[in-house]
C-alpha positions as CSV (number, residue, x, y, z in Angstrom):
1,M,222.1,-142.5,-92.1
2,H,222.1,-145.7,-94.2
3,K,221.3,-145.8,-98.0
4,T,219.8,-148.7,-99.9
5,A,218.9,-149.1,-103.6
6,G,215.2,-148.2,-103.1
7,R,213.4,-145.1,-104.6
8,G,210.7,-142.9,-103.3
9,S,209.2,-139.6,-104.2
10,H,210.2,-136.4,-102.4
11,P,207.7,-133.7,-101.5
12,H,209.9,-131.1,-103.3
13,G,210.4,-133.1,-106.5
14,G,213.0,-135.6,-107.5
15,H,213.8,-138.9,-106.0
16,L,215.5,-140.1,-102.8
17,H,217.3,-143.3,-102.1
18,A,215.6,-145.2,-99.2
19,R,217.3,-144.5,-95.9
20,F,217.2,-146.1,-92.5
21,I,217.5,-144.9,-88.9
22,T,219.3,-147.4,-86.7
23,A,220.1,-147.6,-83.0
24,Q,223.4,-145.9,-83.7
25,D,221.6,-142.8,-85.1
26,I,219.5,-142.0,-82.0
27,K,220.0,-141.3,-78.3
28,I,216.6,-142.4,-77.0
29,G,214.9,-145.5,-78.5
30,K,211.3,-146.5,-78.9
31,P,208.8,-145.8,-77.4
32,D,210.3,-142.3,-77.5
33,P,209.3,-140.6,-80.8
34,E,212.9,-139.7,-81.6
35,P,213.5,-142.5,-84.2
36,Y,210.4,-141.5,-86.3
37,L,211.0,-137.7,-85.8
38,K,214.6,-138.1,-87.0
39,G,213.5,-140.3,-90.0
40,A,210.8,-137.8,-91.1
41,S,213.2,-134.9,-90.8
42,M,215.9,-136.8,-92.7
43,L,213.5,-137.4,-95.6
44,G,212.1,-133.8,-95.6
45,F,208.5,-134.8,-94.4
46,A,206.4,-133.6,-91.5
47,P,205.8,-136.5,-89.1
48,Q,202.0,-136.2,-89.7
49,D,202.6,-136.9,-93.4
50,C,204.4,-140.2,-92.6
51,L,203.1,-143.7,-92.3
52,V,204.6,-146.0,-89.7
53,I,204.3,-149.8,-90.1
54,E,205.0,-151.5,-86.8
55,D,204.9,-155.0,-85.2
56,A,205.6,-154.0,-81.5
57,S,203.9,-152.0,-78.9
58,A,206.9,-149.7,-78.3
59,G,207.0,-148.9,-82.0
60,V,203.3,-148.1,-82.2
61,R,203.7,-145.8,-79.2
62,S,206.8,-144.2,-80.8
63,G,205.0,-143.6,-84.1
64,K,201.9,-142.1,-82.5
65,A,204.0,-139.9,-80.2
66,A,205.8,-138.6,-83.3
67,G,202.5,-137.6,-84.8
68,A,202.5,-140.2,-87.6
69,R,199.7,-142.5,-88.6
70,V,200.4,-146.1,-87.7
71,I,199.6,-149.5,-89.3
72,A,200.1,-152.1,-86.6
73,F,200.7,-155.9,-87.1
74,Q,198.9,-158.4,-84.9
75,T,202.0,-160.5,-84.8
76,T,203.2,-159.7,-81.3
77,E,200.3,-157.9,-79.6
78,S,196.5,-158.4,-79.1
79,N,194.1,-156.5,-81.2
80,D,192.7,-154.8,-78.0
81,L,196.1,-153.6,-77.0
82,L,196.9,-152.2,-80.5
83,V,193.6,-150.3,-80.3
84,Q,194.5,-148.9,-76.8
85,L,198.0,-147.9,-78.1
86,G,196.3,-145.7,-80.8
87,A,197.0,-147.7,-84.0
88,D,195.2,-146.2,-86.9
89,W,194.8,-149.4,-88.8
90,I,195.4,-153.1,-87.7
91,V,196.5,-155.8,-90.1
92,K,197.4,-159.5,-89.6
93,D,201.1,-159.3,-90.8
94,C,203.3,-158.2,-93.8
95,S,201.2,-160.4,-96.2
96,S,198.4,-157.9,-95.6
97,L,200.3,-155.1,-97.4
98,S,201.2,-154.7,-101.0
99,L,202.6,-151.9,-103.2
100,E,201.6,-150.9,-106.7
101,K,202.5,-148.1,-109.1
102,A,200.0,-145.2,-108.9
103,P,198.0,-145.0,-112.1
104,P,198.1,-141.9,-114.3
105,P,197.8,-139.0,-113.7
106,S,200.1,-139.4,-110.7
107,V,202.3,-136.5,-109.8
108,D,205.5,-138.5,-110.1
109,P,206.2,-141.7,-112.1
110,G,207.7,-143.1,-108.8
111,D,204.5,-142.7,-106.8
112,M,203.2,-145.8,-105.1
113,I,199.9,-147.0,-103.6
114,I,199.8,-149.2,-100.5
115,N,197.0,-151.7,-100.5
116,V,196.0,-152.9,-97.1
117,T,193.9,-155.9,-96.0
118,L,192.5,-155.0,-92.5
119,S,192.2,-157.6,-89.8
120,G,190.1,-157.8,-86.6
121,I,188.2,-154.9,-84.9
122,Q,189.5,-151.6,-86.2
123,P,190.0,-148.4,-84.0
124,S,187.0,-146.1,-84.2
125,K,188.0,-142.6,-85.4
C-alpha cells in the first residue's frame, strides 16, 4: 500500500489519502481482477461503486471482471476492440477528463465531479 498527498471522500465519512496498488501488492496481474478488487477493498468501496480509467486492453478486462465501470482511452486499442472488451465509456486520452469541485449542497467538501469528453462510437447499454 502506497500513500500520496491526494485526498478523496470515504463512504463512511472523513477523508483518505490516495493510495496505489502496485505489482508488489498482488499475486495475479491484469487481466485478472485482483488489482482492482484489492484496491476497492483497501479503500472501503464495493467494486461496482468504483470507476476504472484504463489505457490497455488487459486493464479494461481487469476492471470489468472486478465489476467496476470502465472509462477506456483510445491510445493503445481500437474503438471496436474497446467496445468488445466491455468499456462503459470511451475517450481519446487523458485530456478528455477533468475534475472540479462538486457544487453545494455536496455531501462532503472534498467531493469531486469528473467531466468526460466522449470520443468515437460508444458502447450501447
